[in-house]
C-alpha positions, 0 to 999 in steps of 0.5 A, a space after each residue: 116159703 123161704 121168704 117167709 122164714 127169712 122174714 121171721 128170723 131176720 133182724 130189724 135190718 134184714 140180718 139173721 142174728 148169730 145165736 150161740 147154742 150150747 150142747 143140750 146134753 152137757 151137764 149144767 153146773 152152778 157156780 162155786 162159792 169164792 173166797 175173798 180172803 187176800 194174801 194179807 188176811 192169811 197172816 192172821 189165819 189160825 193154822 195147824 202147821 202140823 205133822 200128821 202120819 198114818 201107818 197101815 198094819 194087818 190089824 188096822 191103821 194107826 194115825 199120829 198127830 201133834 197138838 199145836 195150832 199157830 197164828 200165821 205160823 209165828 205164834 202158838 195159838 193153842 196147845 191142845 188141838 185134836 187134829 183127827 176126827 172120826 168120820 164113820 165107824 171104821 175111818 178117821 180123818 186127820 187135818 193140816 192147814 186152816 183150822 176153820 177150813 178143816 172143821 167145815 170140811 170134816 162136818 161136810 164129809 161126816 154128813 155125807 158118810 152118815 147119809 150113805 149109811 142111812 140110805 144103804 144100811 152099811 158104811 161106805 168103803 174106804 176107797 169110796 170114802 176117799 173118792 168122796 173126800 177128794 171130790 169135796 176138796 176139788 169142788 168145795 169152798 174149803 180153805 187150804 186144808 190138806 188131809 190124811 184119810 185112814 180106815 179099815 174095811 173088808 179089803 184091809 187097812 188103807 191110808 190116803 193122802 189128799 190135797 186141795 186139788 182133789 188128788 187121792 193117793 193110797 199108800 202103806 204109810 204117809 205124812 202131811 203138814 209142815 213137819 212131813 219131811 222129817 216124819 217121812 224119814 222116820 217112816 221110811 226107816 222103820 215101816 214094815 208090812 208086818 207091824 203089830 198095832 203096838 209097834 205101829 204106835 211106836 213108829 207113828 209117835 217117833 215120826 211125830 216126835 222127830 218132826 217136832 224137834 225141827 218144825 216150829 209149827 208142830 208140838 205140844 203132845 201127840 194124839 194116837 188114833 187106832 182104827 179097826 173095822 169096829 171102832 176109832 179110838 183117839 187118845 191124847 198124850 202130853 207126855 210122849 216118852 211113854 210112846 217112844 
């Protein structure tokens, strides 16, 4: 019997082939799309250098974002960019980085949130939405985007900082983009955990305005976004003096 088995499994010269057998219980993963964009190509990518902030309050969340898009960080390519979008009834996402990557990412996240709502008959919790958002960043082909996710649910107000590696960090307030260091200084000085929504609007506007004074990739106005459990309200302000 041994001789028959040896003859059946042996190669043409009587050698048993070395077979590589993987783990039959391991998940099978497909390949992710790869970008062929070179470093030279990045010089001509339209980017939102950007300053974006999020501030939590007991009543909801206020997000602030500037309106400038630049070409390679050198030329202002658009002065009226809305960098924040509603994802679901009680959550919004504000973006910095590549404009094309941000637009694609927002469409994908919004589609996932809509699918969840259609299946469950309710909105995804903000924590679950942040997990979904970070998973998409880590595994998807979204080119150089750095978002802030904010929302209000039954557990309160939330702000999550996300990055292209898939991290998801919750905080009472946060900032992203090229103007982040200047904005964070203002938030550190002025944030308190008992801010009203109107006070949070002033704090967010001051943070954005401070960044635009020194960051050449930020400017041209401010979008203020107010998020409650019922709605996302986005208003643009070209004259920011009324907000300060």
